[in-house]
C-alpha positions as CSV (number, residue, x, y, z in Angstrom):
1,M,32.2,-37.7,42.7
2,T,33.9,-34.7,41.2
3,R,31.8,-32.0,39.5
4,M,32.9,-31.1,36.0
5,H,33.5,-27.4,35.5
6,L,33.4,-25.7,32.2
7,P,36.5,-23.6,31.4
8,T,35.9,-19.9,32.2
9,P,36.8,-18.7,28.7
10,F,34.1,-21.1,27.3
11,L,31.3,-19.5,29.2
12,P,31.1,-16.2,27.3
13,H,30.9,-18.2,24.0
14,L,28.1,-20.3,25.4
15,F,26.1,-17.3,26.5
16,Q,26.6,-15.8,23.0
17,A,25.3,-18.9,21.4
18,F,22.2,-18.8,23.5
19,A,21.8,-15.1,22.8
20,R,21.9,-15.8,19.0
21,L,18.9,-18.1,19.4
22,K,16.9,-15.0,20.3
23,S,18.4,-12.7,17.6
24,P,15.9,-11.1,15.1
25,A,17.7,-12.6,12.1
26,L,17.4,-16.2,13.5
27,R,13.8,-15.6,14.5
28,T,13.1,-14.5,11.0
29,D,14.6,-17.8,9.7
30,Q,12.5,-19.8,12.1
31,E,9.4,-18.0,10.9
32,A,10.4,-18.6,7.3
33,V,10.8,-22.4,8.0
34,L,7.5,-22.6,9.8
35,F,5.7,-20.7,6.9
36,S,7.4,-23.0,4.4
37,L,6.3,-26.2,6.3
38,K,2.7,-24.9,6.4
39,C,2.8,-24.1,2.7
40,L,4.0,-27.6,1.9
41,L,1.3,-29.2,4.1
42,A,-1.4,-27.1,2.3
43,A,0.0,-27.9,-1.1
44,S,0.1,-31.6,-0.3
45,L,-3.5,-31.5,0.9
46,G,-4.7,-29.6,-2.2
47,L,-2.7,-31.9,-4.5
48,Y,-4.2,-35.0,-2.9
49,V,-7.8,-33.7,-3.2
50,S,-7.3,-32.6,-6.8
51,L,-5.9,-35.9,-7.9
52,R,-8.5,-37.8,-5.9
53,I,-11.4,-36.1,-7.7
54,G,-9.7,-36.4,-11.1
55,L,-8.6,-32.8,-12.0
56,N,-6.1,-32.9,-14.8
57,R,-4.2,-29.7,-13.9
58,P,-3.2,-30.0,-10.2
59,F,-0.3,-27.7,-10.7
60,W,-2.7,-24.8,-10.6
61,V,-3.7,-26.0,-7.1
62,I,0.0,-25.8,-6.0
63,G,0.4,-22.4,-7.6
64,T,-2.7,-21.1,-5.9
65,V,-1.5,-22.3,-2.5
66,Y,1.7,-20.4,-2.8
67,L,0.1,-17.3,-4.3
68,V,-2.5,-17.1,-1.5
69,S,-0.4,-18.1,1.5
70,Q,0.7,-15.3,3.8
71,P,2.7,-15.4,7.1
72,L,-0.4,-14.0,8.8
73,S,-3.5,-16.3,8.9
74,G,-6.1,-13.5,8.5
75,A,-4.2,-12.2,5.5
76,T,-4.3,-15.7,3.9
77,L,-8.0,-15.9,4.4
78,S,-8.7,-12.4,3.0
79,R,-6.3,-12.9,0.1
80,G,-8.0,-16.3,-0.7
81,L,-11.4,-14.7,-0.7
82,F,-10.2,-11.8,-3.0
83,R,-8.5,-14.4,-5.2
84,L,-11.7,-16.5,-5.4
85,L,-13.8,-13.5,-6.3
86,G,-11.4,-12.3,-8.9
87,T,-11.1,-15.8,-10.4
88,V,-14.9,-16.1,-10.7
89,G,-15.2,-12.6,-12.1
90,G,-12.5,-13.3,-14.7
91,A,-14.0,-16.7,-15.6
92,V,-17.4,-15.1,-16.1
93,A,-15.9,-12.4,-18.3
94,T,-14.0,-14.9,-20.4
95,V,-17.0,-17.2,-20.9
96,A,-19.0,-14.1,-22.0
97,L,-16.4,-12.8,-24.4
98,V,-14.7,-15.7,-26.1
99,P,-17.7,-17.5,-27.7
100,R,-19.3,-14.2,-28.8
101,F,-16.2,-12.9,-30.7
102,A,-14.5,-16.3,-31.6
103,N,-14.9,-15.6,-35.3
104,A,-13.3,-12.2,-35.1
105,P,-9.8,-12.7,-33.6
106,L,-8.8,-9.0,-33.5
107,V,-12.1,-7.9,-32.0
108,L,-11.8,-10.7,-29.4
109,S,-8.2,-9.6,-28.6
110,A,-9.4,-6.0,-28.2
111,A,-12.3,-7.1,-25.9
112,L,-10.0,-9.2,-23.7
113,A,-7.4,-6.5,-23.6
114,A,-10.0,-3.9,-22.7
115,W,-11.3,-6.0,-19.8
116,M,-7.8,-6.5,-18.4
117,A,-7.1,-2.8,-18.7
118,L,-10.3,-2.0,-16.8
119,C,-9.3,-4.4,-14.0
120,L,-5.8,-2.9,-13.8
121,Y,-7.3,0.6,-13.6
122,L,-9.6,-0.4,-10.7
123,A,-6.8,-2.1,-8.9
124,M,-4.6,0.9,-9.1
125,L,-7.3,3.1,-7.7
126,D,-7.9,0.9,-4.7
127,R,-4.4,0.7,-3.2
128,T,-5.5,-1.9,-0.5
129,P,-5.4,-5.7,-0.4
130,R,-8.9,-5.6,-2.1
131,A,-7.1,-4.7,-5.3
132,Y,-6.0,-8.3,-5.5
133,A,-9.5,-9.2,-6.6
134,F,-9.4,-6.8,-9.6
135,L,-5.9,-8.1,-10.6
136,L,-7.1,-11.7,-10.5
137,A,-10.2,-10.9,-12.6
138,G,-7.8,-9.4,-15.1
139,Y,-5.1,-12.0,-15.5
140,T,-7.5,-15.0,-15.0
141,T,-9.1,-13.8,-18.3
142,S,-5.6,-13.8,-19.8
143,L,-4.8,-17.3,-18.6
144,I,-8.1,-18.8,-19.7
145,G,-9.2,-16.6,-22.6
146,F,-6.2,-16.6,-25.0
147,P,-5.5,-20.4,-24.8
148,A,-9.3,-21.0,-25.4
149,V,-9.3,-18.9,-28.6
150,M,-8.3,-22.0,-30.5
151,V,-11.1,-24.1,-28.9
152,P,-13.9,-21.6,-28.1
153,G,-16.4,-24.4,-27.5
154,D,-14.4,-25.7,-24.5
155,V,-14.0,-22.3,-22.8
156,F,-16.8,-23.0,-20.3
157,T,-15.2,-26.3,-19.2
158,I,-11.8,-24.7,-19.0
159,A,-13.2,-21.9,-16.8
160,I,-15.1,-24.2,-14.5
161,T,-12.0,-26.4,-14.1
162,R,-9.9,-23.4,-13.3
163,V,-12.3,-22.2,-10.6
164,Q,-12.4,-25.7,-9.1
165,E,-8.6,-25.8,-8.9
166,I,-8.4,-22.3,-7.5
167,S,-11.0,-23.1,-4.9
168,I,-9.2,-26.3,-3.7
169,G,-6.0,-24.4,-3.4
170,I,-7.6,-21.5,-1.4
171,L,-9.4,-23.9,0.9
172,A,-6.3,-25.9,1.6
173,A,-4.2,-22.8,2.3
174,T,-6.9,-21.3,4.5
175,L,-7.3,-24.4,6.6
176,V,-3.6,-25.1,7.2
177,H,-2.6,-21.5,7.9
178,G,-5.7,-20.9,10.0
179,L,-5.4,-24.1,12.1
180,V,-1.8,-25.0,12.3
181,L,0.1,-22.6,14.6
182,P,-1.7,-19.5,13.3
183,R,-0.1,-16.1,13.4
184,R,-2.8,-13.5,14.0
185,V,-3.0,-10.2,12.1
186,S,-4.0,-8.6,15.4
187,M,-0.7,-9.3,16.9
188,R,1.1,-7.6,14.1
189,V,-1.4,-4.7,14.4
190,H,-0.7,-4.3,18.1
191,A,3.1,-4.2,17.5
192,R,2.7,-1.7,14.7
193,V,0.4,0.6,16.8
194,A,3.0,0.5,19.6
195,A,5.7,1.5,17.1
196,V,3.5,4.3,15.6
197,L,2.8,5.8,19.0
198,D,6.4,5.5,20.0
199,D,7.5,7.3,16.7
200,A,4.9,10.1,17.3
201,E,6.0,10.6,20.9
202,R,9.7,10.6,19.8
203,W,8.8,13.2,17.2
204,T,7.3,15.4,19.9
205,R,10.3,15.0,22.2
206,D,12.7,15.8,19.3
207,M,10.7,18.8,18.4
208,R,10.6,20.1,22.0
209,A,14.4,19.5,22.3
210,G,15.1,21.5,19.1
211,A,16.2,18.7,16.8
212,S,17.3,19.4,13.3
213,D,14.9,19.6,10.4
214,T,16.3,16.4,8.9
215,V,15.5,14.4,12.0
216,L,12.0,15.8,12.3
217,A,11.4,15.2,8.5
218,T,12.4,11.6,9.0
219,D,10.0,11.3,12.0
220,R,7.1,12.8,10.0
221,S,7.5,10.6,7.0
222,K,7.8,7.5,9.2
223,V,4.6,8.2,11.1
224,A,2.8,8.8,7.8
225,A,4.1,5.5,6.4
226,D,3.2,3.6,9.6
227,L,-0.4,4.9,9.4
228,L,-0.7,3.7,5.8
229,E,0.6,0.2,6.8
230,L,-1.9,0.1,9.6
231,H,-4.7,0.9,7.2
232,V,-3.6,-1.9,4.9
233,L,-3.4,-4.4,7.8
234,S,-6.9,-3.4,9.0
235,I,-8.3,-4.8,5.8
236,H,-7.4,-8.3,7.0
237,L,-8.6,-7.8,10.6
238,P,-12.3,-8.9,10.0
239,F,-10.9,-12.2,8.7
240,D,-8.7,-12.7,11.7
241,S,-11.0,-13.1,14.7
242,A,-14.5,-12.4,16.0
243,H,-13.3,-9.0,17.3
244,G,-11.9,-7.8,14.0
245,V,-14.7,-5.4,13.3
246,A,-14.3,-3.6,16.6
247,Q,-10.5,-3.5,16.1
248,V,-11.1,-1.8,12.7
249,Q,-13.3,0.8,14.3
250,I,-10.7,1.5,17.0
251,L,-8.0,1.8,14.3
252,R,-10.1,4.4,12.5
253,A,-10.5,6.4,15.7
254,L,-6.8,6.1,16.3
255,H,-6.0,7.3,12.8
256,D,-8.2,10.4,13.3
257,R,-6.5,11.2,16.5
258,M,-3.1,10.7,15.0
259,L,-4.0,13.4,12.4
260,D,-4.4,15.8,15.3
261,V,-1.1,14.7,16.7
262,L,0.7,15.3,13.4
263,M,-0.9,18.7,12.8
264,L,-0.4,19.9,16.3
265,S,3.3,18.7,16.5
266,S,4.2,20.4,13.2
267,A,2.4,23.6,14.3
268,M,4.3,23.6,17.6
269,E,7.6,23.0,15.8
270,D,7.0,26.1,13.5
271,S,5.8,28.2,16.5
272,I,8.9,27.4,18.5
273,D,11.2,28.0,15.5
274,R,9.5,31.4,14.8
275,L,9.8,32.5,18.5
276,R,13.5,31.5,18.6
277,S,14.5,33.0,15.2
278,P,16.0,36.5,15.3
279,Q,14.9,37.0,11.7
280,A,11.3,36.2,12.5
281,G,11.4,38.3,15.6
282,A,12.3,41.3,13.6
283,M,9.3,40.8,11.4
284,D,6.7,40.1,14.1
285,A,5.0,42.9,16.0
286,T,4.4,42.5,19.7
287,G,0.8,41.5,19.2
288,W,1.7,38.6,17.0
289,R,4.4,37.2,19.3
290,D,2.0,37.4,22.3
291,L,-0.6,35.4,20.3
292,L,2.0,33.0,19.1
293,Q,3.2,32.3,22.7
294,A,-0.4,31.9,23.9
295,G,-1.2,29.6,21.0
296,L,1.9,27.5,21.7
297,A,0.8,26.9,25.3
298,A,-2.7,25.8,24.1
299,Q,-1.3,23.6,21.4
300,Q,1.1,21.9,23.9
301,A,-1.9,21.0,26.1
302,E,-3.9,19.8,23.2
303,L,-1.0,17.7,21.9
304,D,-0.5,16.1,25.4
305,L,-4.2,15.2,25.4
306,A,-4.0,13.8,21.9
307,H,-1.1,11.5,22.9
308,A,-3.0,10.4,25.9
309,D,-6.0,9.6,23.8
310,C,-3.9,7.5,21.5
311,R,-2.7,5.4,24.4
312,V,-6.3,5.0,25.6
313,L,-7.3,3.7,22.1
314,Q,-4.3,1.4,22.1
315,A,-5.5,-0.1,25.4
316,Q,-9.0,-0.6,23.9
317,L,-7.4,-2.2,20.8
318,C,-5.9,-4.9,23.0
319,T,-9.3,-5.8,24.6
320,A,-11.3,-5.2,21.4
321,R,-14.7,-5.1,23.1
322,P,-17.7,-4.4,20.8
323,D,-18.9,-1.7,23.2
324,W,-15.5,0.0,23.3
325,R,-17.2,3.4,22.7
326,L,-18.6,3.2,26.2
327,H,-15.1,3.0,27.7
328,V,-13.5,6.0,26.0
329,P,-14.0,9.8,26.3
330,A,-17.0,11.1,24.3
331,R,-14.6,12.9,21.9
332,L,-13.2,9.6,20.8
333,A,-16.6,7.8,20.5
334,R,-18.0,10.1,17.8
335,H,-18.3,9.1,14.1
336,V,-14.8,8.3,12.9
337,Q,-13.6,8.8,9.3
338,G,-10.5,6.6,9.2
339,A,-7.9,6.7,6.4
340,V,-8.8,8.3,3.1
341,L,-6.3,7.3,0.4
342,H,-5.0,9.3,-2.5
343,R,-6.3,8.1,-6.0
344,D,-4.3,9.0,-9.0
345,H,-6.8,8.6,-11.9
346,R,-4.4,9.8,-14.5
347,L,-1.6,7.4,-13.5
348,A,-4.1,4.5,-13.3
349,L,-5.5,5.4,-16.8
350,R,-2.0,5.7,-18.3
351,S,-1.0,2.3,-16.9
352,A,-4.3,0.7,-18.1
353,L,-4.0,2.2,-21.6
354,G,-0.4,1.0,-21.7
355,A,-1.4,-2.6,-20.8
356,F,-4.2,-2.5,-23.4
357,A,-1.7,-1.3,-26.1
358,G,0.9,-3.9,-25.2
359,I,-1.5,-6.8,-25.0
360,L,-3.3,-5.9,-28.2
361,L,0.0,-5.4,-30.1
362,S,1.1,-8.9,-28.9
363,C,-2.1,-10.4,-30.2
364,V,-1.7,-8.7,-33.6
365,L,1.8,-10.3,-33.9
366,W,0.5,-13.6,-32.8
367,I,-2.3,-13.6,-35.3
368,A,0.0,-12.3,-38.1
369,T,2.7,-14.9,-37.5
370,G,0.3,-17.8,-36.8
371,W,2.7,-19.1,-34.1
372,S,1.3,-22.3,-32.5
373,E,2.4,-21.4,-29.0
374,G,1.4,-17.8,-29.4
375,A,-1.6,-18.2,-27.2
376,T,0.6,-19.3,-24.3
377,A,3.0,-16.3,-24.9
378,V,0.2,-13.8,-25.1
379,S,-1.5,-15.2,-21.9
380,I,1.9,-14.6,-20.1
381,I,2.2,-11.1,-21.5
382,G,-1.4,-10.3,-20.4
383,T,-0.7,-11.7,-16.9
384,A,2.5,-9.8,-16.5
385,C,1.1,-6.5,-17.7
386,V,-1.8,-6.7,-15.2
387,L,0.1,-8.2,-12.3
388,F,3.1,-5.9,-12.4
389,G,1.2,-2.9,-13.8
390,T,0.5,-1.5,-10.3
391,I,4.3,-1.2,-9.6
392,E,6.0,2.1,-10.4
393,A,9.2,0.4,-11.7
394,P,8.2,-3.1,-12.7
395,A,11.3,-4.1,-14.7
396,P,13.4,-5.4,-11.7
397,H,10.4,-7.5,-10.4
398,V,9.8,-9.0,-13.9
399,M,13.5,-9.8,-14.2
400,R,13.5,-11.6,-10.9
401,Y,10.4,-13.5,-11.9
402,L,12.1,-14.4,-15.2
403,V,15.2,-15.7,-13.4
404,G,13.0,-17.8,-11.2
405,S,11.2,-19.1,-14.2
406,L,14.5,-20.1,-15.8
407,I,15.3,-22.1,-12.7
408,G,11.8,-23.5,-12.7
409,V,12.2,-24.8,-16.3
410,A,15.5,-26.6,-15.4
411,V,13.9,-28.1,-12.3
412,G,10.8,-29.1,-14.2
413,L,12.7,-30.9,-16.9
414,L,14.7,-32.7,-14.2
415,Y,11.6,-33.8,-12.5
416,G,9.7,-34.7,-15.6
417,L,12.5,-36.7,-17.2
418,L,14.2,-38.4,-14.2
419,I,12.1,-38.3,-11.0
420,F,8.4,-38.5,-11.9
421,P,8.8,-41.7,-14.1
422,A,10.0,-43.6,-11.0
423,L,7.0,-42.6,-8.8
424,S,4.0,-44.8,-8.3
425,D,1.8,-43.2,-5.5
426,I,0.8,-39.9,-4.0
427,T,3.2,-40.3,-1.0
428,G,6.2,-40.6,-3.2
429,L,5.0,-37.7,-5.3
430,I,4.8,-35.4,-2.3
431,A,8.1,-36.6,-0.9
432,A,9.7,-35.9,-4.3
433,L,8.2,-32.4,-4.5
434,A,9.0,-31.5,-0.9
435,P,12.6,-30.3,-1.3
436,V,11.8,-27.8,-4.0
437,L,8.6,-26.6,-2.4
438,L,10.2,-26.2,1.0
439,L,13.0,-24.1,-0.5
440,C,10.5,-22.0,-2.4
441,G,8.3,-21.5,0.6
442,S,11.2,-20.3,2.8
443,F,12.2,-17.7,0.1
444,L,8.6,-16.6,-0.2
445,A,8.8,-15.4,3.4
446,R,11.7,-13.1,2.5
447,P,10.5,-10.0,0.5
448,P,13.6,-9.6,-1.8
449,F,13.2,-13.2,-3.1
450,I,9.4,-13.4,-3.5
451,M,9.3,-12.8,-7.3
452,A,12.0,-15.3,-8.0
453,A,10.4,-17.9,-5.7
454,L,7.1,-17.5,-7.4
455,G,8.7,-17.9,-10.8
456,V,10.1,-21.3,-9.7
457,V,7.0,-22.6,-7.9
458,L,4.6,-21.6,-10.7
459,T,6.8,-22.9,-13.5
460,F,8.4,-26.2,-12.6
461,P,5.2,-28.3,-12.0
462,L,3.8,-27.1,-15.4
463,I,7.0,-28.0,-17.2
464,A,7.3,-31.3,-15.3
465,G,3.9,-32.4,-16.5
466,L,2.4,-32.8,-13.0
467,G,-0.9,-34.5,-13.3
468,A,-2.7,-37.8,-13.0
469,T,-0.1,-39.6,-15.0
470,N,3.0,-37.4,-14.3
471,T,4.2,-37.8,-17.9
472,V,6.1,-35.1,-19.6
473,N,5.9,-34.3,-23.3
474,I,9.4,-33.1,-24.0
475,V,8.4,-31.3,-27.1
476,G,5.5,-29.6,-25.4
477,A,7.6,-28.7,-22.4
478,L,10.3,-27.1,-24.6
479,N,7.6,-25.2,-26.6
480,N,6.0,-24.0,-23.3
481,S,9.4,-22.9,-22.1
482,I,10.1,-20.9,-25.2
483,A,6.7,-19.3,-25.0
484,L,7.3,-18.5,-21.4
485,F,10.5,-16.7,-22.1
486,V,9.3,-14.9,-25.2
487,G,6.1,-13.8,-23.4
488,T,8.0,-12.5,-20.4
489,A,10.5,-10.7,-22.5
490,M,7.8,-9.1,-24.6
491,A,5.9,-8.2,-21.4
492,L,9.0,-6.5,-20.1
493,C,9.4,-4.5,-23.3
494,S,5.8,-3.6,-23.4
495,M,5.8,-2.3,-19.8
496,Q,9.0,-0.3,-20.4
497,L,7.5,1.3,-23.4
498,F,3.9,1.9,-22.4
499,Q,3.5,1.5,-18.6
500,T,6.7,2.7,-16.9
501,A,6.8,6.4,-16.0
502,D,9.9,8.3,-15.0
503,A,10.2,8.5,-11.2
504,G,10.9,12.2,-11.3
505,R,7.7,12.8,-13.3
506,N,5.7,10.7,-10.8
507,R,7.1,12.8,-8.0
508,A,6.3,16.0,-9.7
509,R,2.8,14.9,-10.5
510,L,2.2,14.0,-6.9
511,E,3.6,17.4,-5.7
512,R,1.3,19.1,-8.2
513,S,-1.8,17.2,-7.0
514,I,-0.9,18.2,-3.4
515,R,-0.5,21.9,-4.3
516,R,-3.7,21.8,-6.5
517,D,-5.8,20.3,-3.7
518,I,-4.4,22.8,-1.1
519,A,-5.5,25.6,-3.5
520,R,-9.0,24.0,-3.8
521,H,-9.4,23.6,-0.1
522,A,-8.2,27.2,0.6
523,A,-10.9,28.4,-1.9
524,G,-13.6,26.5,0.0
525,R,-14.0,23.7,-2.4
526,G,-13.5,19.9,-2.1
527,D,-14.0,17.4,0.7
528,V,-14.9,17.9,4.3
529,T,-12.0,18.8,6.5
530,R,-11.2,15.4,8.2
531,A,-11.3,13.4,4.9
532,W,-9.2,16.1,3.3
533,L,-6.6,16.0,6.0
534,S,-6.4,12.2,5.8
535,R,-5.9,12.3,2.1
536,M,-3.2,15.0,2.3
537,L,-1.3,13.0,4.9
538,D,-1.5,9.9,2.7
539,R,0.0,12.0,-0.2
540,I,2.7,13.4,2.0
541,G,3.5,9.8,3.1
542,L,3.8,8.7,-0.6
543,L,5.9,11.7,-1.5
544,A,8.4,11.5,1.4
545,P,10.4,8.5,0.1
546,R,10.6,10.1,-3.3
547,L,12.2,13.2,-1.8
548,Q,15.0,11.2,-0.2
549,G,18.4,12.3,-1.5
550,R,17.3,15.8,-2.3
551,S,19.1,18.6,-0.3
552,S,15.8,20.4,0.1
553,A,13.8,17.3,1.3
554,A,13.4,18.5,4.9
555,H,12.4,22.0,3.9
556,D,9.9,20.7,1.3
557,L,8.2,18.4,3.8
558,R,8.0,21.1,6.4
559,A,6.6,23.6,3.9
560,L,4.0,21.1,2.8
561,F,2.8,20.5,6.4
562,A,2.6,24.3,6.9
563,D,0.6,24.8,3.7
564,V,-1.8,22.1,4.7
565,R,-2.4,23.8,8.0
566,A,-2.7,27.2,6.3
567,A,-5.4,25.9,3.9
568,H,-7.1,24.3,6.9
569,A,-7.0,27.6,8.8
570,S,-8.4,29.4,5.8
571,N,-11.3,27.0,5.6
572,Q,-12.0,27.5,9.3
573,L,-11.9,31.3,8.8
574,R,-14.4,31.0,6.0
575,A,-16.7,29.1,8.3
576,L,-16.6,32.0,10.8
577,E,-18.2,34.5,8.4
578,E,-21.7,34.0,9.7
579,Y,-20.6,34.6,13.3
580,L,-18.9,38.0,12.6
581,D,-21.2,40.8,13.7
582,N,-18.7,43.7,13.6
583,P,-19.3,45.7,10.3
584,H,-15.6,46.6,10.2
585,V,-14.5,42.9,10.4
586,R,-16.7,41.6,7.6
587,P,-15.1,43.4,4.6
588,L,-11.6,42.7,5.9
589,H,-12.5,39.0,6.4
590,A,-13.8,38.7,2.8
591,A,-10.7,40.4,1.4
592,L,-8.4,38.2,3.5
593,I,-10.1,35.0,2.5
594,E,-9.9,35.9,-1.2
595,R,-6.3,36.9,-0.9
596,V,-5.3,33.6,0.8
597,A,-7.1,31.7,-2.0
598,A,-5.3,33.7,-4.6
599,H,-2.0,33.0,-2.9
600,F,-2.4,29.3,-3.0
601,R,-3.8,29.4,-6.6
602,I,-0.5,31.0,-7.7
603,R,1.6,28.5,-5.6
604,A,-0.2,25.6,-7.2
605,H,1.7,26.4,-10.5
606,A,4.9,28.1,-9.3
607,A,6.9,28.9,-6.2
608,H,5.6,32.2,-4.7
609,G,6.5,34.1,-1.6
610,V,3.9,35.8,0.6
611,D,2.9,39.1,-0.8
612,T,3.1,42.2,1.4
613,H,-0.6,43.0,0.8
614,L,-1.6,39.7,2.4
615,L,0.5,40.4,5.4
616,E,-1.0,43.9,5.7
617,L,-4.5,42.4,5.6
618,L,-3.5,40.0,8.4
619,D,-2.2,42.9,10.5
620,R,-5.3,44.9,10.0
621,M,-7.6,41.9,10.6
622,R,-5.8,41.2,13.9
623,E,-6.0,44.7,15.1
624,T,-9.7,44.9,14.2
625,A,-10.5,41.6,15.8
626,A,-8.6,42.6,19.0
627,A,-10.7,45.7,19.3
628,S,-14.0,43.8,19.0
629,S,-15.7,41.9,21.8
630,G,-17.6,39.1,20.1
631,A,-17.7,35.5,21.3
632,E,-15.5,34.4,18.4
633,Q,-12.9,37.1,19.0
634,E,-10.3,34.9,20.7
635,H,-10.8,32.0,18.3
636,L,-10.5,34.4,15.3
637,S,-7.2,35.9,16.7
638,H,-5.6,32.5,17.1
639,L,-6.7,31.4,13.6
640,L,-5.1,34.5,12.2
641,C,-1.9,34.0,14.1
642,G,-1.7,30.4,13.0
643,L,-2.4,31.3,9.4
644,R,0.3,34.0,9.4
645,R,2.9,31.6,10.9
646,D,2.1,28.9,8.4
647,L,2.2,31.3,5.4
648,L,5.7,32.5,6.5
649,V,7.1,29.0,7.2
650,S,8.3,28.3,3.6
651,P,10.4,31.5,3.1
652,L,11.7,31.3,6.7
653,T,12.9,27.7,6.5
654,H,14.3,28.3,3.0
655,R,16.5,31.1,4.4
656,H,17.7,28.8,7.2
């Protein structure tokens, strides 16, 4: 028997075909298909249960399944819990408000708008997945409250039915995503931690190799963004496995140690640059350069230790033992702070007031015109103003959702008029819904198409009249479609007028908040050091993407890191006051601290170079400290050297 041989030129193509099966793009497609299949299974389960117990609006169950479902099982469970809490809170608020003010439409509209604005304000302050509960409490009130204005006596029944439908959808999504080929949040966390540590170590290597400011600025901003993503993922970890709580604690310890890595790396970069720069060398006396070289050696040793500690914590994260503190050095087992996020109360208040104004104005137009479908339109306006109000530029997202809704209306009319009338059982109903739901689910797994896919999946069952009888009222469907488009268009106009702020103004406000907090910290006011450093890193991580495209982006980021370190050093110098016994050092110390605080007070409002009097105070303080023999003399000298280096970073890098 002869053996068949493949032609040699065919072999490379065969190997390429097998290689494509492992490509990231195809793997993403496979994950999207699996996610879509699980969403369809969950929607089918929820639809069967809701029809079995006689709920008259099962399309809310399908919508809930697709709103709650996430590729990661723990995220689905946490999102479902937050959605349930928000739905119950919104239902309770609606039941409390609608009957009480039913005879005063304007007062009722103002009360509902105020509640939704409060929910949006709280959601914008949270900036974690927990904010979803506040958003749900807001737009659930919109979906239940405004349609119930015409029938206030039925508001309790409507609210209870809504909670039942939401609960069924959440339970179905949680069971399917948690039991059928679950994807654990912990696996994503492990991958992100490895990426964060690789990024940080690459930054250190680039810095030691003398990489350009642009490369280092990119590394800095990426590490800050990665740490924020890890904090967001850690919210889901307790819902992921029995070891979730220990993993959260380890992540907090890792975050604290990464703060040290970032501060030490940036300090080493500036020390190396100053030692190598001829301009800086001409400005530095021999004593400063000696201190700078000694400090650089100490910082390098501390940085290597910090990198090693991060790898130790990474290993503990993989095992996730409850007694992990017993298996790490004592310095890592102390009380950990974790991430402390920036809160912009002014931006949150502005967005909340904008939502209040837009919703209330829509209600006034509805009441004045007496439009029969006005309640539906206003409920959509309220939902959009709350749901998209947390986004800096909501218009593109609303437009994508509107396009998806247009497709959903067309698909819903097709199903309601041609497909549903021919169905007779639940099996046929699920089989008929499967093509659209599978397509929507696959697009939900791709971030650019999420809004459009949600527009389709939330609209077409409603327009099609999905329910116990599957009968569509063509007049009602068309009226609902018109109300949907009018409401979405008015919501878009409202958000553009009242809730959207210019990106440049947002960037400038964030920069001012950073400068203002640096000045407060240098003056000895504000949070404790570790929490303050974490908040400043979060702000820098938020600012870095907004600086892209600016020629001075690398200089601005580097100067911000230097100012943070300088304010931190000033705070540490202030804490040394009680240990200074030398009578010649004390008055110089007080004058220096006050001068540094004044320097940052001025810089909080306008660009300002380092004044010569401050540099003279630093020179005199170093000489006096070098002549003393106290226990804190060496520590004081290194703090002074670091402070001087950081104060001079901005003008030096600007000249470069």
